[in-house]
N, C-alpha and C positions, 0 to 999 in steps of 0.2 A: 452074298454080302456085295455092295455096290463098290465102285474103285473109289478111292479116295479123292476127290476135287482138288486137294493140295501138292498132290504128286505130280510134277511135272512129266513124268515119263508116261503117264495117262495121255498126254497131248502130243500131237503131231503139228509141224507148220504147216498151215492151209496156202496150198499153191494158187495165184489169182492169175497168173499169166498162161495162155491158152499154149498146147504143144507148138501151133506154127508159130505163135511169137517168141518162142523160147528157140525155135530153130533161127529165126530170124536174127534173136539178139546173137546167138553162137556167131552167124555169119558177119555180122557187122563188126563182133569184137575180132575175130582173125582177120577181117580186113583191115582194122584200125591199127590192130597189134601188127602186122606185116608192113603197112605204110611206115609206122614208127621207126620198125626197125630197119628196113631197107633205106630209108631217107636221112637215117639218123637224125630224127627229130628231138630225142631226148638226150642228155648227157649221160654218162657210165653211171654216173651216182645216184640216177631216178631208180626210185625203190617201188612206190607203189605203181599199182598197173603196170608192171613189167614181169615177164614170166622170170620165174626162179629168184624173183627178189619180191620181199614183202615188207610192209610199213612195220613190222614187229623187226625184222634187219635192220631197217635204216634207224628205227629208234634205238635199238643196241648199239650201232656204230655210232651214233651221234652221242649219246651215255659214255660211250667209252672216251670220245674224244673231250667233254666237257670234263669229266672226272680227271683226265690226263693234264688239262689245262688247270685244274683246281692245285693237283698233286703238285705243279710245277710252280705254285703261287701266283700263278697269272689268272686275270679276271676273263670271265665269261658272260658276255649278254645273250638274252635269249628271247626271242620275239616268237609267238604262237599268233597264228593267224586261224581263223574258223571260217571255212569255205564250204559250210555244210549247205548254205542258201545261194552258192555263186549261180547256178543256173538258173535260178529265179531271176535274176537281174540282168543274165546276158541277152544282148541284142541278136536274137537269132539268126536275121539274115546276116549279120558281120560275122559270125561264129561258120555258117556255112561258106562265105567268101573265102575265109580263111583254109577251112578244109578242100576247097577246090583247086586253091593257091598251093597246097601242099600236095596236090596232085589225086585226091580221091575222086572219084566219079562223082558225077552231079545226084544220080539216083541214090547212091550210099548216104552220101552226104545229107541229103533231104530226109 
């Protein structure tokens, strides 16, 4: 009997990044994370891209605050921004200059 084409359990994700690329990706991630932590670039309320904090935890925290405001009869204005294409519009030369200003070495920034 042939496996069902509709069963997602019969499939596994294709990994298109070669192993050296994965290693480099992890090295860059660790370097940027250390820089952000040591230089205190982000606020304590930053959740995404922060070890031990997730976007889901941020959403839960935010949701609790909004519900609290509504329960008190107060108004809550919410603005949603979509940054999914943000790096398509970034002027990379400026981004690299800012990373260098924050203390990242030139080779990692590039």
